[in-house]
MDAnalysis code that builds the backbone (N, CA, C; Angstrom):
import MDAnalysis as mda
import numpy as np

u = mda.Universe.empty(570, n_residues=190, atom_resindex=np.repeat(np.arange(190), 3), trajectory=True)
u.add_TopologyAttr("name", ["N", "CA", "C"] * 190)
u.add_TopologyAttr("resid", np.arange(1, 191))
u.add_TopologyAttr("resname", ["MET", "ARG", "ARG", "ILE", "VAL", "PHE", "PHE", "ASP", "ASP", "GLU", "ASN", "VAL", "LEU", "SER", "LYS", "ALA", "PHE", "ARG", "PRO", "GLY", "ALA", "LYS", "ALA", "GLN", "PRO", "THR", "THR", "ASP", "LYS", "VAL", "VAL", "VAL", "ASP", "ARG", "ILE", "ILE", "ASP", "PRO", "LEU", "LEU", "PHE", "SER", "GLN", "LEU", "LEU", "GLU", "ILE", "ASP", "MET", "ASP", "ALA", "ALA", "GLY", "GLY", "ARG", "ASP", "GLU", "GLU", "ARG", "LYS", "ASN", "ILE", "LEU", "LEU", "VAL", "LEU", "ASN", "THR", "ILE", "ALA", "GLY", "ARG", "MET", "LEU", "PRO", "ILE", "GLY", "TRP", "ASP", "LYS", "PRO", "GLY", "ASN", "ALA", "VAL", "HIS", "ARG", "ARG", "ARG", "ALA", "GLU", "ASN", "PHE", "PHE", "LEU", "GLN", "GLY", "ALA", "ILE", "GLY", "TRP", "TRP", "MET", "ASN", "GLU", "ILE", "LEU", "ILE", "PRO", "ALA", "LEU", "ARG", "TYR", "VAL", "LEU", "TYR", "LYS", "ILE", "GLY", "PRO", "THR", "LYS", "THR", "ALA", "ILE", "LEU", "LEU", "ASP", "PRO", "MET", "ASP", "GLU", "LYS", "ALA", "LYS", "GLU", "ARG", "VAL", "ILE", "SER", "LEU", "VAL", "GLU", "THR", "MET", "CYS", "GLY", "TRP", "SER", "ILE", "TRP", "SER", "THR", "GLU", "GLU", "PRO", "SER", "GLN", "LEU", "ALA", "ALA", "MET", "ARG", "SER", "ASN", "THR", "VAL", "LYS", "ASN", "VAL", "SER", "ALA", "ALA", "PHE", "PRO", "ASP", "TYR", "ASP", "LEU", "GLN", "ARG", "LEU", "LEU", "VAL", "GLU", "THR", "HIS", "ALA", "LYS", "ASN"])
u.atoms.positions = np.array([
    [18.747, -18.636, -40.519],
    [19.549, -17.498, -40.960],
    [20.307, -16.873, -39.781],
    [19.681, -16.883, -38.594],
    [20.310, -16.286, -37.413],
    [21.650, -16.958, -37.117],
    [21.669, -18.268, -37.170],
    [22.898, -19.022, -36.878],
    [23.922, -18.855, -37.997],
    [23.449, -18.702, -39.230],
    [24.369, -18.471, -40.346],
    [25.128, -17.173, -40.115],
    [24.424, -16.136, -39.673],
    [25.079, -14.862, -39.377],
    [26.041, -15.030, -38.205],
    [25.580, -15.697, -37.151],
    [26.418, -15.858, -35.960],
    [27.721, -16.588, -36.278],
    [27.628, -17.680, -37.033],
    [28.811, -18.495, -37.309],
    [29.577, -18.065, -38.559],
    [29.205, -16.965, -39.172],
    [29.929, -16.454, -40.334],
    [31.380, -16.187, -39.929],
    [32.320, -16.598, -40.766],
    [33.744, -16.414, -40.472],
    [34.128, -14.947, -40.276],
    [33.362, -14.044, -40.855],
    [33.667, -12.617, -40.757],
    [33.010, -11.953, -39.550],
    [32.271, -12.706, -38.756],
    [31.603, -12.146, -37.582],
    [32.584, -12.088, -36.417],
    [33.144, -10.909, -36.195],
    [34.118, -10.711, -35.130],
    [33.445, -10.816, -33.762],
    [32.244, -10.315, -33.640],
    [31.529, -10.340, -32.355],
    [31.338, -11.763, -31.848],
    [31.000, -12.667, -32.728],
    [30.688, -14.031, -32.292],
    [31.889, -14.759, -31.689],
    [33.080, -14.346, -32.046],
    [34.276, -15.023, -31.524],
    [34.352, -14.939, -29.995],
    [33.801, -13.873, -29.412],
    [33.807, -13.715, -27.958],
    [32.722, -14.551, -27.283],
    [31.804, -15.092, -28.067],
    [30.655, -15.788, -27.491],
    [30.542, -17.248, -27.899],
    [31.457, -17.711, -28.715],
    [31.405, -19.112, -29.119],
    [31.735, -20.008, -27.936],
    [31.200, -21.219, -27.934],
    [31.512, -22.136, -26.839],
    [33.024, -22.274, -26.650],
    [33.449, -22.191, -25.409],
    [34.867, -22.302, -25.097],
    [35.586, -20.969, -25.007],
    [34.938, -19.878, -25.460],
    [35.571, -18.563, -25.362],
    [35.653, -18.160, -23.887],
    [36.746, -17.556, -23.515],
    [36.931, -17.123, -22.130],
    [36.216, -15.801, -21.895],
    [35.789, -15.573, -20.670],
    [35.224, -14.284, -20.224],
    [34.085, -13.787, -21.110],
    [33.134, -14.630, -21.394],
    [31.996, -14.211, -22.208],
    [31.117, -13.232, -21.428],
    [30.861, -12.026, -21.980],
    [30.003, -11.085, -21.266],
    [28.515, -11.483, -21.319],
    [28.153, -12.383, -22.203],
    [26.817, -12.963, -22.266],
    [26.940, -14.291, -23.011],
    [25.829, -14.886, -23.364],
    [25.876, -16.183, -24.040],
    [25.654, -16.035, -25.542],
    [26.027, -17.069, -26.284],
    [25.779, -17.055, -27.724],
    [24.281, -17.001, -28.008],
    [23.478, -17.656, -27.179],
    [22.020, -17.638, -27.357],
    [21.465, -16.215, -27.243],
    [21.959, -15.447, -26.290],
    [21.514, -14.062, -26.133],
    [21.907, -13.240, -27.360],
    [23.120, -13.424, -27.843],
    [23.561, -12.686, -29.034],
    [22.665, -13.019, -30.224],
    [22.383, -14.292, -30.418],
    [21.549, -14.710, -31.553],
    [20.116, -14.210, -31.391],
    [19.528, -14.436, -30.222],
    [18.117, -14.108, -30.009],
    [17.846, -12.622, -29.823],
    [18.749, -11.909, -29.136],
    [18.473, -10.526, -28.757],
    [19.135, -9.489, -29.646],
    [20.211, -9.871, -30.368],
    [20.913, -8.889, -31.200],
    [20.749, -9.213, -32.683],
    [21.049, -10.433, -33.080],
    [20.981, -10.779, -34.503],
    [19.532, -10.873, -34.985],
    [18.700, -11.588, -34.258],
    [17.322, -11.813, -34.694],
    [16.548, -10.520, -34.973],
    [16.601, -9.501, -34.103],
    [15.856, -8.274, -34.403],
    [16.356, -7.521, -35.643],
    [17.598, -7.768, -36.042],
    [18.131, -7.104, -37.230],
    [17.706, -7.791, -38.527],
    [17.299, -9.044, -38.429],
    [16.870, -9.810, -39.600],
    [15.441, -9.462, -39.996],
    [15.188, -9.414, -41.290],
    [13.830, -9.234, -41.793],
    [13.148, -10.589, -41.710],
    [12.051, -10.657, -40.974],
    [11.439, -11.952, -40.674],
    [10.481, -12.466, -41.753],
    [10.159, -11.646, -42.720],
    [9.231, -12.059, -43.772],
    [9.955, -12.826, -44.873],
    [9.218, -13.630, -45.602],
    [9.783, -14.281, -46.779],
    [10.101, -13.221, -47.826],
    [11.173, -13.428, -48.569],
    [11.549, -12.472, -49.600],
    [10.826, -12.792, -50.896],
    [10.320, -11.754, -51.521],
    [9.646, -11.926, -52.806],
    [10.550, -11.413, -53.913],
    [11.720, -12.035, -54.016],
    [12.679, -11.642, -55.042],
    [13.211, -12.891, -55.702],
    [13.770, -12.707, -56.878],
    [14.430, -13.804, -57.578],
    [15.809, -13.964, -56.953],
    [15.996, -15.037, -56.190],
    [17.252, -15.226, -55.469],
    [18.451, -15.385, -56.404],
    [18.201, -15.763, -57.659],
    [19.297, -15.866, -58.615],
    [19.719, -14.495, -59.132],
    [18.796, -13.538, -59.093],
    [19.072, -12.229, -59.656],
    [19.459, -11.188, -58.605],
    [19.147, -11.432, -57.350],
    [19.384, -10.418, -56.330],
    [20.174, -11.017, -55.164],
    [20.857, -10.142, -54.436],
    [21.651, -10.566, -53.292],
    [20.822, -11.012, -52.111],
    [19.662, -10.365, -51.909],
    [18.735, -10.746, -50.855],
    [19.384, -10.951, -49.508],
    [19.328, -12.155, -49.019],
    [19.825, -12.468, -47.676],
    [21.337, -12.284, -47.556],
    [22.082, -12.420, -48.654],
    [23.525, -12.190, -48.585],
    [23.826, -10.728, -48.264],
    [23.076, -9.822, -48.871],
    [23.246, -8.389, -48.576],
    [22.876, -8.116, -47.130],
    [21.785, -8.697, -46.696],
    [21.337, -8.503, -45.320],
    [22.407, -9.014, -44.345],
    [22.951, -10.180, -44.611],
    [24.003, -10.749, -43.754],
    [25.199, -9.819, -43.692],
    [25.652, -9.301, -44.828],
    [26.799, -8.385, -44.860],
    [26.521, -7.128, -44.034],
    [25.309, -6.607, -44.155],
    [24.959, -5.390, -43.429],
    [24.852, -5.638, -41.928],
    [24.323, -6.788, -41.550],
    [24.257, -7.141, -40.128],
    [25.670, -7.324, -39.583],
    [26.541, -7.942, -40.371],
    [27.932, -8.109, -39.935],
    [28.618, -6.761, -39.732],
    [28.273, -5.772, -40.539],
    [28.823, -4.430, -40.354],
    [28.450, -3.906, -38.968],
    [27.191, -4.068, -38.582],
    [26.731, -3.620, -37.263],
    [27.434, -4.409, -36.161],
    [27.432, -5.734, -36.279],
    [28.027, -6.590, -35.246],
    [29.517, -6.341, -35.083],
    [30.223, -6.198, -36.188],
    [31.671, -5.983, -36.120],
    [32.014, -4.600, -35.566],
    [31.154, -3.623, -35.806],
    [31.370, -2.297, -35.224],
    [31.170, -2.365, -33.717],
    [30.142, -3.084, -33.280],
    [29.933, -3.283, -31.837],
    [31.149, -3.983, -31.236],
    [31.612, -5.034, -31.875],
    [32.769, -5.775, -31.365],
    [33.996, -4.878, -31.240],
    [34.240, -4.058, -32.239],
    [35.402, -3.171, -32.220],
    [35.371, -2.172, -31.082],
    [34.183, -1.699, -30.742],
    [34.056, -0.701, -29.670],
    [33.904, -1.316, -28.283],
    [33.149, -2.401, -28.180],
    [32.837, -2.948, -26.857],
    [33.761, -4.090, -26.441],
    [34.407, -4.724, -27.394],
    [35.297, -5.847, -27.090],
    [36.651, -5.641, -27.759],
    [37.320, -4.517, -27.460],
    [38.624, -4.295, -28.091],
    [39.613, -5.361, -27.633],
    [40.668, -5.536, -28.377],
    [41.686, -6.532, -28.024],
    [42.145, -6.289, -26.589],
    [42.109, -7.354, -25.804],
    [42.540, -7.273, -24.413],
    [41.478, -6.796, -23.439],
    [40.243, -6.657, -23.887],
    [39.185, -6.147, -23.010],
    [39.023, -6.988, -21.749],
    [39.317, -8.272, -21.835],
    [39.093, -9.178, -20.717],
    [40.374, -9.503, -19.937],
    [41.462, -8.813, -20.249],
    [42.747, -9.072, -19.588],
    [42.814, -8.343, -18.236],
    [43.610, -8.872, -17.306],
    [43.807, -8.176, -16.031],
    [44.319, -6.755, -16.291],
    [43.836, -5.830, -15.504],
    [44.242, -4.434, -15.667],
    [43.309, -3.639, -16.572],
    [42.369, -4.301, -17.209],
    [41.413, -3.621, -18.081],
    [40.010, -3.653, -17.475],
    [39.927, -3.280, -16.211],
    [38.652, -3.365, -15.488],
    [37.560, -2.518, -16.142],
    [37.902, -1.356, -16.655],
    [36.889, -0.490, -17.273],
    [36.347, -1.133, -18.548],
    [37.232, -1.669, -19.382],
    [36.764, -2.338, -20.609],
    [35.888, -3.534, -20.281],
    [36.276, -4.290, -19.278],
    [35.488, -5.463, -18.877],
    [34.108, -5.022, -18.372],
    [34.076, -4.005, -17.519],
    [32.801, -3.504, -16.981],
    [31.906, -2.989, -18.113],
    [32.492, -2.233, -19.047],
    [31.707, -1.704, -20.171],
    [31.091, -2.849, -20.980],
    [31.880, -3.875, -21.260],
    [31.369, -5.019, -22.027],
    [30.280, -5.744, -21.256],
    [30.524, -5.999, -19.991],
    [29.531, -6.722, -19.191],
    [28.232, -5.941, -19.083],
    [28.311, -4.629, -18.847],
    [27.097, -3.805, -18.745],
    [26.349, -3.741, -20.076],
    [27.086, -3.547, -21.149],
    [26.481, -3.424, -22.479],
    [25.715, -4.685, -22.867],
    [26.230, -5.843, -22.470],
    [25.627, -7.107, -22.867],
    [24.703, -7.722, -21.813],
    [24.320, -6.953, -20.791],
    [23.280, -7.426, -19.872],
    [21.957, -7.461, -20.629],
    [21.120, -8.441, -20.346],
    [19.919, -8.637, -21.166],
    [18.975, -7.440, -21.177],
    [18.790, -6.795, -20.030],
    [17.927, -5.608, -20.010],
    [18.505, -4.490, -20.853],
    [19.836, -4.333, -20.766],
    [20.505, -3.306, -21.561],
    [20.353, -3.599, -23.051],
    [20.555, -4.854, -23.435],
    [20.422, -5.217, -24.855],
    [19.010, -4.923, -25.358],
    [18.010, -5.333, -24.608],
    [16.632, -5.071, -25.014],
    [16.371, -3.593, -25.218],
    [16.953, -2.782, -24.355],
    [16.772, -1.330, -24.435],
    [17.499, -0.747, -25.637],
    [18.840, -0.997, -25.735],
    [19.563, -0.330, -26.819],
    [19.210, -0.884, -28.188],
    [18.816, -2.143, -28.264],
    [18.418, -2.692, -29.568],
    [17.068, -2.135, -30.017],
    [16.054, -2.286, -29.166],
    [14.683, -1.996, -29.578],
    [14.278, -0.534, -29.474],
    [14.827, 0.160, -28.499],
    [14.441, 1.555, -28.292],
    [15.380, 2.548, -28.963],
    [16.596, 2.117, -29.240],
    [17.591, 3.068, -29.739],
    [18.173, 2.654, -31.091],
    [18.852, 1.517, -31.159],
    [19.593, 1.169, -32.373],
    [18.695, 0.906, -33.577],
    [17.703, 0.057, -33.439],
    [16.856, -0.257, -34.598],
    [16.116, 0.985, -35.112],
    [15.489, 1.797, -34.240],
    [14.872, 3.021, -34.767],
    [15.889, 3.975, -35.396],
    [17.103, 4.039, -34.836],
    [18.133, 4.908, -35.402],
    [18.587, 4.404, -36.774],
    [18.727, 3.090, -36.910],
    [19.075, 2.528, -38.222],
    [17.990, 2.849, -39.246],
    [16.734, 2.718, -38.848],
    [15.628, 3.067, -39.752],
    [15.765, 4.516, -40.212],
    [16.110, 5.379, -39.283],
    [16.215, 6.802, -39.592],
    [17.372, 7.084, -40.547],
    [18.582, 6.611, -40.220],
    [19.746, 6.946, -41.052],
    [19.755, 6.221, -42.394],
    [19.012, 5.116, -42.491],
    [18.936, 4.391, -43.764],
    [17.653, 4.703, -44.529],
    [16.912, 5.678, -44.032],
    [15.673, 6.122, -44.685],
    [14.670, 4.989, -44.845],
    [14.536, 4.188, -43.802],
    [13.587, 3.076, -43.799],
    [12.433, 3.385, -42.855],
    [12.019, 4.627, -42.862],
    [10.911, 5.057, -42.014],
    [9.635, 4.446, -42.586],
    [8.784, 3.970, -41.730],
    [7.539, 3.351, -42.182],
    [7.134, 2.251, -41.239],
    [6.357, 1.317, -41.729],
    [5.899, 0.223, -40.864],
    [7.076, -0.530, -40.260],
    [6.895, -1.002, -39.041],
    [7.979, -1.699, -38.354],
    [8.335, -3.011, -39.033],
    [7.505, -3.488, -39.933],
    [7.796, -4.731, -40.654],
    [8.687, -4.492, -41.872],
    [9.028, -3.225, -42.142],
    [9.885, -2.899, -43.270],
    [11.294, -3.417, -43.021],
    [11.882, -4.023, -44.032],
    [13.260, -4.525, -43.910],
    [14.204, -3.351, -43.713],
    [15.114, -3.482, -42.768],
    [16.063, -2.403, -42.487],
    [17.364, -2.602, -43.260],
    [17.920, -3.793, -43.195],
    [19.269, -4.043, -43.693],
    [19.323, -4.949, -44.918],
    [18.218, -5.100, -45.606],
    [18.140, -6.020, -46.733],
    [18.795, -5.470, -48.002],
    [18.732, -4.161, -48.180],
    [19.245, -3.548, -49.408],
    [20.742, -3.278, -49.333],
    [21.426, -3.309, -50.474],
    [22.858, -2.967, -50.485],
    [23.057, -1.539, -49.967],
    [24.167, -1.325, -49.270],
    [24.484, 0.014, -48.759],
    [25.672, 0.576, -49.506],
    [25.580, 1.845, -49.884],
    [26.731, 2.509, -50.473],
    [27.666, 2.927, -49.331],
    [28.814, 3.472, -49.680],
    [29.813, 3.833, -48.662],
    [29.283, 4.873, -47.683],
    [28.492, 5.802, -48.158],
    [27.937, 6.844, -47.282],
    [26.989, 6.231, -46.252],
    [26.160, 5.297, -46.675],
    [25.248, 4.625, -45.749],
    [26.031, 3.801, -44.736],
    [27.076, 3.118, -45.177],
    [27.909, 2.340, -44.252],
    [28.554, 3.248, -43.209],
    [29.037, 4.404, -43.646],
    [29.642, 5.363, -42.720],
    [28.631, 5.843, -41.692],
    [27.384, 6.091, -42.114],
    [26.336, 6.525, -41.181],
    [26.045, 5.438, -40.155],
    [25.979, 4.191, -40.593],
    [25.697, 3.072, -39.681],
    [26.844, 2.912, -38.683],
    [28.068, 2.923, -39.168],
    [29.231, 2.784, -38.287],
    [29.268, 3.919, -37.269],
    [29.055, 5.138, -37.710],
    [29.075, 6.289, -36.822],
    [27.995, 6.178, -35.748],
    [26.827, 5.738, -36.141],
    [25.711, 5.550, -35.217],
    [26.072, 4.538, -34.132],
    [26.563, 3.381, -34.540],
    [26.900, 2.318, -33.594],
    [28.064, 2.752, -32.697],
    [29.084, 3.377, -33.275],
    [30.225, 3.826, -32.472],
    [29.811, 4.869, -31.446],
    [28.917, 5.760, -31.823],
    [28.438, 6.777, -30.886],
    [27.717, 6.126, -29.718],
    [26.803, 5.202, -30.013],
    [26.059, 4.521, -28.955],
    [27.012, 3.733, -28.048],
    [27.959, 3.041, -28.629],
    [28.907, 2.255, -27.838],
    [29.848, 3.138, -27.023],
    [30.003, 4.378, -27.419],
    [30.877, 5.307, -26.715],
    [30.245, 5.985, -25.517],
    [28.965, 5.760, -25.290],
    [28.297, 6.401, -24.156],
    [28.945, 5.998, -22.833],
    [29.051, 6.940, -21.928],
    [29.664, 6.697, -20.619],
    [28.821, 5.788, -19.728],
    [27.558, 5.624, -20.022],
    [26.687, 4.797, -19.173],
    [27.154, 3.350, -19.092],
    [27.872, 2.884, -20.075],
    [28.312, 1.488, -20.062],
    [29.357, 1.237, -18.977],
    [29.940, 2.297, -18.428],
    [30.936, 2.157, -17.367],
    [30.328, 2.272, -15.968],
    [29.048, 2.445, -15.880],
    [28.418, 2.694, -14.584],
    [28.666, 1.573, -13.576],
    [28.804, 2.006, -12.332],
    [28.889, 1.064, -11.216],
    [27.752, 1.327, -10.237],
    [26.869, 2.239, -10.585],
    [25.766, 2.635, -9.711],
    [24.786, 1.467, -9.586],
    [24.532, 0.982, -8.369],
    [23.727, -0.226, -8.176],
    [22.324, -0.198, -8.799],
    [21.619, 0.918, -8.706],
    [20.257, 0.943, -9.269],
    [20.279, 0.890, -10.800],
    [21.294, 1.486, -11.407],
    [21.423, 1.423, -12.864],
    [21.795, 0.016, -13.315],
    [22.690, -0.622, -12.584],
    [23.049, -2.005, -12.903],
    [21.859, -2.934, -12.723],
    [21.075, -2.716, -11.678],
    [19.877, -3.537, -11.450],
    [18.900, -3.374, -12.604],
    [18.757, -2.155, -13.102],
    [17.862, -1.917, -14.239],
    [18.361, -2.649, -15.481],
    [19.673, -2.620, -15.729],
    [20.233, -3.305, -16.894],
    [20.066, -4.818, -16.797],
    [20.100, -5.317, -15.577],
    [19.924, -6.763, -15.372],
    [18.459, -7.180, -15.397],
    [17.564, -6.234, -15.240],
    [16.147, -6.529, -15.001],
    [15.435, -7.217, -16.151],
    [15.981, -7.135, -17.332],
    [15.348, -7.700, -18.521],
    [14.046, -6.980, -18.857],
    [13.906, -5.756, -18.358],
    [12.730, -4.937, -18.627],
    [13.198, -3.607, -19.213],
    [12.829, -3.354, -20.448],
    [13.257, -2.145, -21.150],
    [12.829, -0.895, -20.398],
    [11.628, -0.913, -19.843],
    [11.095, 0.243, -19.112],
    [12.017, 0.623, -17.952],
    [12.557, -0.361, -17.249],
    [13.458, -0.083, -16.123],
    [14.752, 0.570, -16.593],
    [15.286, 0.109, -17.703],
    [16.531, 0.680, -18.225],
    [16.287, 2.105, -18.713],
    [15.174, 2.319, -19.404],
    [14.826, 3.673, -19.860],
    [14.723, 4.631, -18.681],
    [14.102, 4.174, -17.599],
    [13.942, 5.016, -16.411],
    [15.288, 5.293, -15.734],
    [16.198, 4.338, -15.771],
    [17.507, 4.502, -15.144],
    [18.406, 5.462, -15.920],
    [18.164, 5.600, -17.217],
    [18.986, 6.466, -18.080],
    [18.090, 7.402, -18.899],
    [17.373, 8.310, -18.226],
    [16.408, 9.149, -18.941],
    [17.040, 10.099, -19.963],
    [18.317, 10.397, -19.804],
    [18.986, 11.319, -20.738],
    [19.550, 10.627, -21.970],
    [19.399, 9.311, -22.036],
    [19.933, 8.540, -23.162],
    [18.779, 7.919, -23.920],
    [18.636, 8.336, -25.168],
    [17.531, 7.834, -25.977],
    [17.873, 7.994, -27.462],
    [16.911, 7.668, -28.292],
    [17.081, 7.756, -29.742],
    [17.480, 9.164, -30.171],
    [16.803, 10.158, -29.627],
    [17.077, 11.547, -29.999],
    [18.528, 11.919, -29.690],
    [18.990, 11.537, -28.519],
    [20.373, 11.838, -28.138],
    [21.348, 11.176, -29.104],
    [21.095, 9.911, -29.433],
    [21.996, 9.205, -30.345],
    [22.054, 9.900, -31.695],
    [20.915, 10.280, -32.222],
    [20.895, 10.941, -33.535],
    [21.608, 12.283, -33.503],
    [21.378, 13.068, -32.443],
    [22.027, 14.378, -32.326],
    [23.539, 14.231, -32.183],
    [23.980, 13.320, -31.310],
    [25.428, 13.128, -31.115],
    [26.097, 12.582, -32.374],
    [25.425, 11.692, -33.061],
    [25.992, 11.127, -34.290],
    [26.112, 12.217, -35.348],
    [25.085, 13.034, -35.463],
    [25.108, 14.126, -36.454],
    [26.209, 15.131, -36.106],
    [26.402, 15.417, -34.829],
    [27.426, 16.374, -34.408],
    [28.829, 15.854, -34.721],
    [29.005, 14.533, -34.643],
    [30.316, 13.917, -34.955],
    [30.676, 14.072, -36.419],
    [29.675, 14.039, -37.264],
    [29.921, 14.037, -38.712],
    [29.886, 15.417, -39.214],
])
């Protein structure tokens, strides 16, 4: 299912990471393993696949998240000469330590909160159809997180933390950025 989402024709994010793409800020394997996989519900579905959307709904909802990230972090021309800030933001955002931090500590818990999926961590987050209001909340959440100024950092210790592949190091490098901040800023925007 992970590869089906990645190679979906509507996945704008994957276009920057497919083999042969220029200026990839990370690899397709990292996108699949670190971004798509945590968004997927890993349990078998106990639904009638003929009667319910199931994985198709989940795929559409994951694409909403991925395409919102792509729109904010990989705008047209992000990798062109003269766009050093956009390039730096993309490269920092897609460092493995940074991904582990924003996915597991911030984005997934925030999605649970705004989609009212509070409960056991094994609860499916994106499996159910979303109405327009829920889609707007998800988009706003992702856009707010992608808009943080930390992605432009050039500070060596912060960059080292993002590269470290250790969530604890990234959390320590950015103590003012967390789930609570994302929820408050997103709510203030709306």
